[in-house]
C-alpha positions in Angstrom: 36.0 5.4 -6.3 34.0 7.2 -8.9 31.3 9.7 -8.2 28.5 7.5 -9.5 29.5 4.8 -6.9 29.2 7.3 -4.1 25.8 8.5 -5.4 24.6 5.0 -5.8 25.7 4.1 -2.2 24.0 7.2 -0.8 20.8 6.5 -2.7 20.7 2.8 -1.7 21.5 3.5 1.9 18.9 6.3 2.0 16.3 3.8 0.5 17.2 1.3 3.2 16.9 4.0 5.9 13.5 4.9 4.5 12.4 1.2 4.6 13.6 1.0 8.3 11.9 4.2 9.4 8.7 4.0 7.3 7.9 0.4 6.2 9.0 -1.5 9.3 6.8 0.4 11.8 4.0 0.2 9.4 4.5 -3.5 8.9 4.4 -4.1 12.7 1.2 -2.1 13.0 -0.5 -3.9 10.1 0.6 -7.3 11.5 -1.1 -6.5 14.8 -4.3 -4.9 13.4 -4.9 -7.2 10.4 -2.9 -10.4 10.7 -4.8 -11.9 7.7 -3.8 -9.0 5.4 -1.6 -9.9 2.4 1.1 -7.6 3.7 1.3 -9.4 7.0 0.9 -12.9 5.4 3.7 -12.3 2.8 6.3 -10.1 4.3 9.1 -10.9 1.8 6.9 -10.0 -1.2 5.7 -6.9 0.6 9.3 -5.9 1.4 10.4 -6.3 -2.2 7.4 -4.4 -3.6 7.7 -1.5 -1.2 11.5 -1.4 -1.6 11.2 -1.1 -5.3 8.6 1.7 -4.9 10.8 3.5 -2.3 13.8 3.1 -4.7 11.9 4.9 -7.4 10.5 7.6 -5.2 13.4 8.1 -2.7 13.9 11.8 -3.4 10.3 12.5 -2.5 10.3 10.2 0.5 13.5 11.7 1.9 11.5 14.6 3.3 9.0 12.2 4.8 11.4 10.3 7.0 13.4 13.3 8.0 10.5 15.4 9.4 8.8 13.5 12.3 5.4 15.0 11.8 5.3 14.0 8.2 6.6 10.5 9.1 3.7 9.9 11.5 1.2 11.1 8.9 2.7 8.9 6.2 2.7 5.8 8.4 -0.9 6.4 9.4 -1.9 6.9 5.8 0.0 3.9 4.6 -1.5 1.6 7.3 -5.0 3.0 6.6 -4.5 2.4 2.9 -3.2 -1.2 3.3 -5.8 -2.3 5.9 -8.8 -0.7 4.1 -7.9 -1.9 0.6 -10.8 -3.3 -1.3 
């Protein structure tokens, strides 16, 4: 196995871990607070868009989902941004 395959596997698994620890709790909160929001109405599209963004910014997001205090602040900010979008 080449080094680039290992790096790609770690990067992809880290992105999926970020999706599970950041996007999934946020999605559940958004679904209960604002069921008519586009994120709650189209979960597959929302997943794909957020996955692509997390894939691009994974090195920055790695700190967010490792430190619990930053994770809670990020989830609150993400939910607030999605629910109050105009």
